[in-house]
C-alpha positions as CSV (number, residue, x, y, z in Angstrom):
1,M,-5.5,8.6,-8.2
2,E,-7.0,5.5,-6.6
3,S,-5.9,5.4,-2.5
4,S,-3.8,3.2,-0.7
5,Q,-7.3,0.9,0.5
6,Y,-8.5,0.5,-2.7
7,S,-5.2,-0.4,-4.1
8,I,-5.2,-2.8,-1.5
9,F,-8.8,-4.4,-2.4
10,K,-7.9,-5.0,-5.7
11,D,-4.7,-7.1,-5.0
12,S,-6.7,-8.7,-2.2
13,I,-9.4,-10.2,-5.1
14,A,-6.2,-11.0,-6.9
15,S,-5.5,-12.9,-4.6
16,Q,-8.2,-14.5,-4.3
17,L,-8.0,-15.2,-8.1
18,F,-4.3,-16.7,-7.3
19,K,-5.6,-19.3,-5.3
20,D,-7.5,-21.5,-7.5
21,P,-4.8,-23.5,-9.9
22,E,-6.7,-23.3,-12.8
23,F,-6.8,-19.7,-12.9
24,K,-3.4,-18.7,-15.6
25,T,-3.4,-15.5,-17.0
26,A,-0.4,-13.1,-18.3
27,A,0.5,-10.1,-15.5
28,D,-0.9,-7.4,-17.6
29,E,-4.4,-9.5,-17.9
30,L,-4.8,-10.4,-14.3
31,D,-4.2,-6.6,-13.3
32,E,-7.3,-5.4,-15.6
33,F,-9.3,-8.3,-14.6
34,A,-8.5,-7.4,-10.6
35,S,-9.5,-3.6,-11.6
36,Y,-12.7,-5.0,-13.4
37,L,-14.1,-6.3,-10.4
38,A,-12.5,-4.7,-8.1
39,A,-14.1,-1.0,-9.7
40,E,-17.6,-3.3,-9.5
41,A,-17.2,-4.1,-5.9
42,W,-16.1,-1.4,-4.4
43,T,-19.1,0.4,-4.5
44,I,-21.0,-1.7,-1.7
45,V,-18.4,-1.4,0.3
46,P,-19.5,0.8,3.2
47,E,-17.7,4.3,3.5
48,R,-16.4,3.4,6.9
49,Y,-14.5,0.3,5.4
50,R,-12.6,2.3,2.5
51,S,-10.9,4.8,4.6
52,V,-10.4,2.9,7.3
53,T,-7.2,2.3,8.9
54,F,-4.8,0.7,12.0
55,E,-6.1,3.7,14.3
56,E,-9.6,3.9,13.1
57,R,-9.8,-0.2,13.7
58,S,-12.2,0.0,16.3
59,S,-14.9,1.5,13.9
60,V,-14.6,-2.1,12.0
61,E,-14.0,-4.5,14.9
62,D,-16.4,-6.8,13.6
63,G,-14.2,-7.4,10.8
64,A,-16.0,-8.0,6.9
65,Q,-18.8,-10.2,8.3
66,S,-20.9,-7.1,8.8
67,I,-20.9,-5.7,4.8
68,S,-23.9,-6.3,3.5
69,L,-23.6,-8.1,0.3
70,D,-26.9,-8.1,-0.9
71,A,-26.3,-5.1,-3.3
72,I,-23.4,-7.0,-5.2
73,S,-23.2,-6.3,-9.1
74,P,-25.0,-8.6,-11.3
75,S,-21.2,-7.8,-14.0
76,F,-19.3,-9.1,-10.8
77,V,-21.2,-12.1,-10.6
78,D,-21.6,-12.7,-14.4
79,T,-17.6,-12.4,-14.8
80,L,-17.0,-14.5,-12.4
81,V,-18.9,-17.1,-13.1
82,S,-17.9,-16.5,-17.1
83,Y,-14.1,-17.0,-16.4
84,G,-15.1,-19.8,-13.9
85,Q,-14.5,-18.5,-10.6
86,A,-18.1,-19.1,-9.5
87,Q,-21.0,-21.2,-10.1
88,D,-23.5,-18.5,-9.7
89,T,-24.7,-15.5,-7.6
90,D,-24.3,-17.3,-3.8
91,D,-20.4,-18.3,-4.6
92,A,-19.7,-15.1,-5.9
93,A,-20.4,-13.1,-2.8
94,R,-18.4,-16.0,-1.0
95,F,-15.6,-15.3,-3.4
96,L,-15.7,-11.4,-2.6
97,R,-16.4,-12.1,1.6
98,K,-13.0,-13.8,1.2
99,A,-11.6,-11.0,-0.6
100,L,-13.1,-7.8,2.1
101,E,-11.9,-10.4,5.0
102,S,-8.1,-10.1,3.3
103,Y,-8.7,-6.6,2.7
104,V,-9.5,-5.6,6.4
105,E,-6.5,-8.0,7.8
106,Q,-4.1,-5.3,5.5
107,V,-5.5,-2.2,6.5
108,T,-5.8,-2.5,10.5
109,A,-2.9,-4.4,10.9
110,P,-0.2,-2.4,12.9
111,P,2.4,-1.0,11.0
112,P,5.6,-2.4,10.8
113,V,8.4,-2.3,13.2
114,W,10.4,0.9,10.8
115,S,13.8,-0.6,11.9
116,S,12.9,-3.8,10.4
117,T,12.5,-2.3,6.9
118,R,16.2,-2.5,6.0
119,T,16.9,-2.6,2.6
120,K,20.9,-3.9,1.0
121,E,20.1,-0.9,-1.7
122,C,19.3,3.2,-1.1
123,E,15.9,3.9,-1.4
124,I,16.7,6.7,-3.9
125,C,19.8,5.7,-5.6
126,E,19.0,2.0,-5.7
127,R,22.7,1.8,-5.5
128,E,24.2,-1.0,-3.2
129,V,26.0,1.2,-1.1
130,P,26.7,1.7,3.0
131,L,23.2,2.6,4.6
132,T,21.9,4.5,7.2
133,Y,18.6,4.9,8.3
134,H,17.0,8.2,8.1
135,H,13.7,9.0,10.4
136,L,11.6,10.4,7.7
137,I,9.9,12.6,10.3
138,P,12.8,14.2,12.6
139,K,12.4,13.2,16.4
140,S,13.1,16.6,17.3
141,T,9.5,17.1,15.1
142,H,7.7,14.3,16.8
143,A,5.8,16.5,19.2
144,K,5.0,19.5,17.1
145,V,3.7,16.6,14.6
146,L,1.0,15.4,17.1
147,K,-0.1,18.9,18.2
148,K,-0.1,19.6,14.1
149,G,-2.1,16.6,13.3
150,W,0.2,16.0,10.4
151,H,0.5,12.0,11.0
152,P,-0.8,9.7,13.3
153,E,1.3,8.3,16.3
154,S,2.3,5.4,14.6
155,M,3.4,6.6,11.8
156,L,6.7,9.0,13.8
157,N,8.8,6.5,14.0
158,K,9.2,4.9,10.0
159,V,12.7,5.8,8.4
160,A,14.2,5.2,5.3
161,W,17.5,2.9,4.7
162,L,19.5,6.0,1.9
163,C,23.1,7.0,1.8
164,S,21.8,10.9,2.0
165,V,19.2,12.6,2.6
166,A,17.7,16.4,3.1
167,R,16.4,16.4,7.0
168,G,13.9,19.0,9.4
169,E,10.5,20.2,10.2
170,E,10.2,20.5,5.6
171,L,10.6,16.6,5.6
172,A,8.4,15.9,8.7
173,Q,5.8,17.2,7.3
174,H,6.0,17.2,3.6
175,Y,8.0,14.4,3.0
176,H,7.7,11.6,5.4
177,T,7.9,8.8,2.6
178,V,10.3,7.9,-0.3
179,D,7.7,8.6,-2.6
180,L,7.2,12.0,-1.8
181,L,11.2,12.4,-1.5
182,L,11.3,11.3,-5.1
183,A,8.5,13.7,-6.3
184,R,11.2,16.6,-5.4
185,E,13.1,17.9,-8.4
186,D,16.7,17.8,-6.5
187,I,16.0,14.8,-4.9
188,R,15.3,13.0,-8.6
189,R,18.4,14.9,-10.0
190,W,20.5,13.9,-7.2
191,Q,18.7,10.2,-7.9
192,K,20.1,9.8,-11.5
193,Y,23.5,11.5,-10.7
194,A,24.1,8.8,-7.9
195,S,23.1,5.9,-9.3
196,K,25.4,6.1,-12.6
197,Q,28.7,6.3,-9.8
198,R,30.5,3.1,-9.1
199,F,30.6,3.0,-5.0
200,G,34.8,2.2,-3.6
201,V,35.8,3.0,-7.4
202,K,38.7,5.9,-7.4
203,R,38.8,8.8,-10.0
204,G,41.3,11.0,-11.1
């Protein structure tokens, strides 16, 4: 499974491609192209950049400028040249530098203000029903979460907009995102049931 950092790097590559108005391709082809370029370029990204987060941003204070591109893959260069995205090695390096700058900016950005992430639909059953926000890491567990090192402090107040959800320490430690909740069989069963229910319709 690719890391979230790698996914952001790949998206940064795709974003650079999109900036060229002459570059036109279908979504699935773009994904394949960006994936290939990202795989070719990721190997020269230093480890501290591959795993950096907001909490570790001080380790990359100089941004992407300190990343050496001397070992840039010939295949990366040749592919960009073949697709008209670069004229030569220097041009390809400039393309990659811009993608790296975008990547570093995104992975070191502060987390969102969780209350501003409100959705119109329940993030589990996807119905437009009355929602409340639920702390995925309950406030009552914050001290323990930090003591145990389960999650960084910046993630303590993240929320999900739901119509129903379980709570407790197990949620805080193991089910602190909507994706992790949806990995639970009981939550998936509820999702399938709830998604078929029409809100506001009386039965019987």
